[in-house]
C-alpha positions in Angstrom: 89.5 -40.9 -110.4 89.5 -43.3 -107.5 86.4 -44.9 -106.2 85.2 -43.8 -102.6 86.4 -46.0 -99.8 82.8 -46.2 -98.4 80.1 -46.4 -101.1 77.7 -43.4 -101.6 73.9 -43.8 -101.6 74.2 -42.5 -105.3 76.8 -42.6 -108.0 78.0 -39.0 -108.4 80.9 -39.8 -110.8 80.7 -37.3 -113.4 78.9 -34.5 -111.4 81.2 -31.1 -111.7 80.2 -30.1 -108.2 81.4 -33.1 -106.5 84.7 -34.3 -105.4 86.2 -37.4 -104.1 88.9 -36.6 -101.3 90.1 -39.6 -99.0 90.7 -36.8 -96.4 86.9 -35.8 -96.3 84.4 -38.3 -95.1 86.4 -41.2 -96.0 86.4 -40.4 -99.5 82.7 -40.1 -100.0 81.4 -37.6 -102.5 81.4 -34.2 -101.1 80.4 -30.9 -102.3 83.2 -29.1 -104.0 85.6 -27.4 -101.4 83.4 -28.5 -98.4 82.8 -31.5 -96.0 79.2 -31.7 -97.0 78.3 -35.0 -98.6 76.6 -34.9 -102.1 73.8 -37.6 -100.9 72.8 -34.9 -98.2 72.1 -32.4 -100.7 69.6 -34.6 -102.7 68.3 -36.1 -99.5 67.5 -32.8 -97.9 65.9 -31.4 -101.1 63.6 -34.2 -101.5 62.7 -34.0 -98.0 61.3 -30.7 -98.6 64.4 -28.2 -98.0 64.6 -25.3 -100.6 67.9 -24.5 -102.5 68.0 -21.4 -100.2 67.7 -23.4 -97.0 70.3 -25.7 -98.2 72.7 -23.0 -99.1 72.0 -21.3 -95.8 72.2 -24.3 -93.5 75.2 -26.1 -95.0 77.1 -23.3 -96.3 77.5 -24.5 -99.8 77.2 -22.4 -103.0 73.9 -22.1 -104.8 75.8 -23.1 -108.0 77.1 -26.4 -106.4 73.6 -27.3 -105.3 71.9 -26.4 -108.6 74.7 -28.6 -110.4 74.1 -31.5 -107.9 70.3 -31.3 -108.3 70.6 -31.0 -112.0 72.9 -34.1 -112.3 70.7 -36.1 -110.1 67.6 -35.3 -112.3 69.5 -36.1 -115.6 70.5 -39.4 -114.0 67.0 -40.2 -112.3 68.3 -40.3 -109.1 65.8 -40.2 -106.3 66.1 -40.2 -102.6 65.1 -43.3 -100.9 63.8 -43.9 -97.4 
């Protein structure tokens, strides 16, 4: 897997719900089959959005959001201001 052209805030390599596509957001980590960046999922969740709000607002699957949040928790990733 190639590294993203523009680095992400977090290292999403290995997360099943994330893809790196040079045609989407310059190769940044995006939620599978969308243009929503994975960083945004974690940041919005930690800013107080619920999983339901993220799913509804960004049109991503609940399964993808839950996988991203579980991956972040397992890796100890935290949103930073």
